[in-house]
N, C-alpha and C positions, 0 to 999 in steps of 0.2 A: 635681277639686279645683284651684282656681286658685292657691292659696297654696303656694309651695314650702316644703318642710320640711327644715330643717337638723337632722336627727335627733341628731347628736353635740351640737350646741349646746343643743338642747332637754333632752337628758339632763343635760348639764352644769348647766343652770339648776335642774333638779330636784334634782340632787345638792347644790347650794348651798342650796336651800330645806330640804333634809333636815337641814342642820346647825342649823336653827332649831326643830326639833321639840321639843315638850314631851312627853316620854314617860317620866315617872319610874316608872310602874307596870309597863308591859310592857317597857320598855327597847327597844322596836322602833320606832326612828325612821323616818319615811316623808317623803319630799319629792315634790312634783309640780309640773309646770309645763305649762300649757295654752296652746297657740298658737291664736289666733283667725284667721278667714279674712281679717281686716283687717291681720294681721301683728303684732298685739300679743301680748305674753306676760304671763300672770298665773301667779304661783306660790303654793304653799301647803305647809304642813307639818301633820303630825298633832298634835292638841292634846288630851291626855288629861285626864280628870277623875276625882277619887276615886270618883265614883258610877258610873263606866264608861259608863253609858248616855248621859251628857252628852259623851262623847268625840266628836271630829269628825276624820274622815280627811283626809289631805292632798289627795286628789283632789277631794273635795267643797269644801274651802277654796278651792282654785285655781279650780274651776269657778264657785263662787258668787261669787268676786271678779270674774270676767269678766262674769257675768250682771249683778251689781250695778252694773257700770260701762257697762251698755248693750250688751255684746257678746253677741249671740245665735247667732253662727255660729262653731263650733269646728272647727278643722281637725285638731289632734293634741294628744295629752297624753303626757307622759313621767312615769313613776312609778318612784321609786328606793327600794329598801329594802336592807338588808344582804345579803340572800340572793336578791334578785330575785323576791320574793313578788308574787303576782298581786292586783289590786284585789278588794276584798270585793264581795258581792252588792249591797249598798246603793249602793256607788259605781258599780258597773256599770249599775244602774237609773237613777242620776242622769245618767250619760254618755249612756244611751239616750234619755232625755227631751230632751236638748239637741243631741245629735250622733250619730245612729244609725250613720253611716258614718265616724266619727272613727277616725283612726289611733291606736293605743295602743302605746307603747313601754314595756316592762317591763325595768327595769335593776337590777343589783345595785350594791353600794357601789364596785366598781372601774370601773363605767361600761359593763360588757358588757350588752348588751340583745337582746331579741327583739322582733319587730314583730308586732302583732295588730290587730284592729279591734274595735270594740264589738260588731258583729254576730257575730264569732266568739266573743267572750267571753260574750255573752248571747243565744244562739239562741232563736228563738221567743218573743221578749220581749213584755211588755205595753207598749203604746204609747198616747200621747195619742189617737190615732185610734180605739182601742178603746172609748173612753168616748163617742164620737160615734155609735156604731152600736147605740143602744138603742131 
């Protein structure tokens, strides 16, 4: 990886994003900040919906913002919840789609975090390459 990762700063950005969460149903606010290989940062928060199925996770908001701005190479993502909860399965699959080797920082509301990777969070994953082998 060529992009240096300031892990503490990335966690802080995710903490700031968490403050914008719309979570009136679960009251489980989540913030995320993704660092691209170009050095840009895109953040996101979870946005709930009364139908629940229309809810979008913070990780996907941040990643989709980066992708929609033309950034296809992701270096790291920080995810902040009250208790340091891990990304859900759908978010792990989205991370895998765009950055199978990405660093994942999972933090609590105080900023304490643990370091992982997409490959560690989603071993033996389904990948775009799997669609080409038919």
